[in-house]
N, C-alpha and C positions, 0 to 999 in steps of 0.2 A: 633862738628857737624858730623853726619854720612855722609860719602861720598859715593854716589850711582852711580853704572854703570848699564845700561840697555842694554842687548844683545838681539837683534831681534826687529825690528820696523815694524812688520806686524800689523794685526788687533788688537791683544791683546797688544802687546808692545806699540803701538800708544795710546791706551786707558789708559794703565797704566801711560805712560808719561804725558798725558793730566791731569789725576787725580792727579798725584804728583805735577804738576805745579799749578793746580787750588786750591788744598788743602793747599799748602804751608807747608805741614807737612812731617816729615820723614827725613829731611836732605837736603844735597846739591847734586843735580844731576850734575855729572861732565863729564860723558861719555855716549854716545849712540853709539851702533855698529849695523850696518846692511850691509851685503856684497853686497846687490843689491842697485841700484839707486845712484844718486848723491845728494849733499846737497840741491840743488834747488828743486829736485823732492820730497825729504823728507819734506822740508818746506811746499810745496804745499799740500802734503798728510796729514800733521799735521793740516793744516788750514781747509781743506775741507774733509768731510767724508760722503760717500754716505748713510750711515745709521744714523749717529748721527748729521749730518748737519755741518754747518760752526761753527768752534770754535771761540768764541768771544775774546779769548786771542791773543794779538799781536804776530805774527810770522814773523820773518825775518831770514836772514842767512848771514854768512860770507863765505869765501872760504872753511873753514873746520869745521864750527860750525853752529848749530841751535841756534837762539836767540829767546827764548820763554818767553814772559812777561818780557823782559829785562834781562833774565838770559842766559848767553852764555854757551852752552853745546857742547863739542867737539864731532864730528861725525867721526867715523872710518868705514872702510869697510873690516874688517878682517873676514876670514872664520874659523879660529881656535881660541880657547880660549888663547892658548899660545902666540899668536901674539898681543893680546890686551895689552895696556899699563896700566894695572891695578896697578901694584906695583909702577910704576913711578907717577901715579896719586893719590896714597894713598887711593885706593878704599876699603871701609869697607864692603859694601853690594852690591851684584850683583843680579839683577832680570833677570832671563833668560827666555825670551819669544820666543826662536828660535824654540821650538818643536823638536830640534835635540838632545840635551844632556839630556838623560832621565834615566841615571843610576848614582849612587854615583861615580863610577869610571870615568865616562865621565865629571862630573862637578868638579872632584878633582883639575884640573888645576886652577880653580878659587881660591880655598883655598891655593894652592901652591904659587899663586901670591900675597897672603896676605889678601884676602877677608875673613872676619870673618864669614859672613853669606851669604848663597845663597838661593834665593827663585826661584823655577822653576814653571812656569805657567802650565806645562803639568805634567801628573803623572810620578813619578820616579818609574821605574818598578822593581827594585831589593830590595825594602824594606829598602833602605839606608836613607830614608828621613821620617820626620814626615809628615803624610798625613792629611791635614786640610780641613775641610769644615766649613765655617763660619756659626755660628748658630747651629751647630751640635756638633763639638768637638774642636772648636778653643780654648777652655779653657785649652787644653793639652799643648799649647805653653807656655813655661815658660822663654824663652830667652836663654836657654842653648843649644838648637839644632842648629847646624851649617848648616843644610840642611832641607828645608821645601818645600813641594809641595802643590799646590792648587788643587790637585786631577784632575779629568777629568771633562769635560762638563757634561757627563752623571751622574757622581757621585754627582756633585754640584746640578743637577736637582732633582735626586731621593732621596738623603740622607735626606733632610729636611722632605719630605713626609713620608719616612720610619720611621724617628725618631718620628713623631707625631703618626703614627699608632702603633709603638712599645710601646710608652709611654701610649697610650690610651687603646689599646687592647692586646698588647703583640704579639710578633712574635716568 
């Protein structure tokens, strides 16, 4: 089973974590990192969202972990990738939702710690990642790419429209 770490528990990271828990797909979430806040605050913010409402999944916590739908997930508060216990926890996949590490060089420590795949929620700026927009070019992902980005909000908004116009009229 794929062991997943999530770095960054802000707006995007929280929704990614909620979806991973709700879907039950994709592997075992073993680590969540966010340098701000304590475990009690993160548990509260997981349960209550001002935009998406109250999450119906059971949320509790221990001294150093979130317990989401009965699954215990260690919570750390590190500011650097190198400080994360990725190797010790056998992490295979990192989902980076920090908005901080946006070049292949900046996410390289994830791979150095043993992660086989890294998905960055923000655009990776140096061309070192496969840039995907679901419904537009997601078929380019074949599993061999070690670094994937979900592009930008603007790209995700415009690319589907541009694709339809291009296919219908040509650009």
